C-alpha positions in Angstrom: 8.5 -4.0 23.2 7.6 -0.2 22.9 5.6 1.3 20.1 5.5 5.2 20.1 2.8 7.3 18.9 -0.1 4.6 18.9 -3.4 6.2 17.7 -5.4 4.3 20.1 -4.8 2.9 23.6 -4.2 -0.8 24.1 -4.8 -3.2 27.0 -1.4 -4.7 28.2 -3.1 -7.0 30.2 -5.1 -8.4 27.4 -2.2 -8.4 25.1 0.2 -11.4 24.5 3.2 -12.6 22.5 4.3 -15.7 20.8 8.1 -16.3 20.1 8.9 -18.7 17.4 12.2 -19.8 15.9 11.9 -17.2 13.1 9.4 -14.7 14.0 7.8 -13.0 17.3 4.0 -12.4 16.9 2.7 -9.6 19.2 -1.2 -9.7 19.7 -2.5 -6.2 21.2 -5.8 -5.8 22.5 -7.8 -2.8 22.3 -9.0 -1.0 25.3 -12.1 0.0 23.6 -13.4 -3.1 21.8 -15.8 -1.5 19.4 -13.3 1.0 17.9 -12.0 0.5 14.4 -8.1 0.9 13.9 -7.3 2.0 10.4 -3.9 2.8 11.5 -1.5 1.8 14.3 0.7 4.9 14.5 0.7 8.4 13.5 3.4 8.1 11.3 1.5 5.2 9.4 -1.8 7.3 9.2 0.3 10.3 7.7 2.1 8.2 5.1 -1.2 6.5 4.0 -3.1 9.8 3.8 -0.3 11.2 1.6 -0.7 8.3 -0.7 -4.4 8.9 -1.1 -3.9 12.5 -1.9 -1.5 11.5 -4.7 -4.2 9.6 -6.4 -6.5 12.6 -6.8 -10.1 11.8 -8.2 -10.6 15.3 -9.8 -7.9 14.9 -12.4 -8.0 12.9 -15.7 -8.8 9.3 -15.0 -6.1 8.4 -17.4 -3.6 10.5 -15.5 -4.7 8.6 -12.5 -4.1 5.3 -14.0 -0.6 6.3 -14.9 0.2 7.5 -11.4 -1.0 4.0 -10.1 1.2 2.1 -12.7 4.3 4.5 -12.0 3.8 3.6 -8.2 3.7 0.0 -9.0 6.8 0.1 -11.3 8.7 2.1 -8.7 7.8 -0.4 -5.9 8.0 -3.5 -7.9 10.6 -6.1 -8.2 12.6 -6.7 -11.6 10.1 -9.2 -12.7 7.2 -6.6 -12.2 9.2 -4.2 -14.0 9.9 -6.4 -16.9 6.3 -7.2 -17.3 5.1 -3.5 -17.3 7.9 -2.7 -19.8 6.8 -5.7 -22.1 3.3 -4.5 -21.9 4.1 -1.0 -22.7 6.4 -1.9 -25.8 3.7 -4.1 -27.1 1.0 -1.4 -26.7 3.4 1.2 -28.4 3.8 -1.5 -31.4 0.1 -2.1 -31.8 -0.4 1.8 -32.0 2.4 2.3 -34.5 0.8 -0.3 -36.7 -2.6 1.3 -36.4 -4.0 -1.9 -34.7 -6.3 -0.6 -31.9 -8.2 -3.8 -31.3 -7.9 -5.1 -27.6 
């Protein structure tokens, strides 16, 4: 198996694989044991850093929370979307009644 654009070198001799009926597990050994791998590939690093920038800490905190909820909603399954929608509707109904108790 070949993984392109690895950020850090691996030791092929120290690596191994396990083949099971429904999965293949690949264990890669680092060449430099004392290094930390936050990301495996350059593409993964770029994607994660792009996500971090979308949650800017200098903006309004409630805007940041809304961005997080939007991301959860976009990435969530149908049950997650229903749960978020239900919470949103209940919150709006309480606001309309003037009930601000949490």
